[in-house]
C-alpha positions, 0 to 999 in steps of 0.5 A, spaced: 427 593 745 426 598 739 419 600 738 416 601 731 417 609 729 410 612 729 412 619 731 419 621 728 424 623 733 425 630 729 418 632 731 420 630 739 426 635 738 421 640 735 416 640 741 422 640 746 425 646 743 418 650 742 417 649 749 424 653 750 430 648 750 436 650 747 439 643 746 435 636 747 439 629 748 437 623 744 434 620 750 430 626 752 427 625 745 426 617 745 423 618 752 418 623 750 416 619 744 415 613 748 410 617 753 406 620 747 405 614 743 403 610 749 398 616 751 396 617 744 394 609 743 390 609 749 386 615 747 385 612 740 383 606 743 378 609 747 376 613 741 374 607 737 370 604 743 366 611 743 365 610 735 363 603 736 358 605 741 354 610 737 354 604 731 360 607 727 366 604 724 369 611 723 373 615 728 371 622 728 374 628 732 369 628 737 371 621 739 378 623 740 375 629 744 371 625 748 377 620 749 381 626 752 376 628 757 375 621 759 
């Protein structure tokens, strides 16, 4: 099942190459994309809960940082 493209595959290639890879397969780009989108969605959901808990509708950087440290 093809997921909606939230993060472009080109960005995944850049990340992997920046880490030292000379070449990057299409499957590696797709795998990293899936992992990062899943992880990002979990962080975002936690950040929304932190914002709502403090009575805000706006998610701030501090909420993201708290969610990452959770």
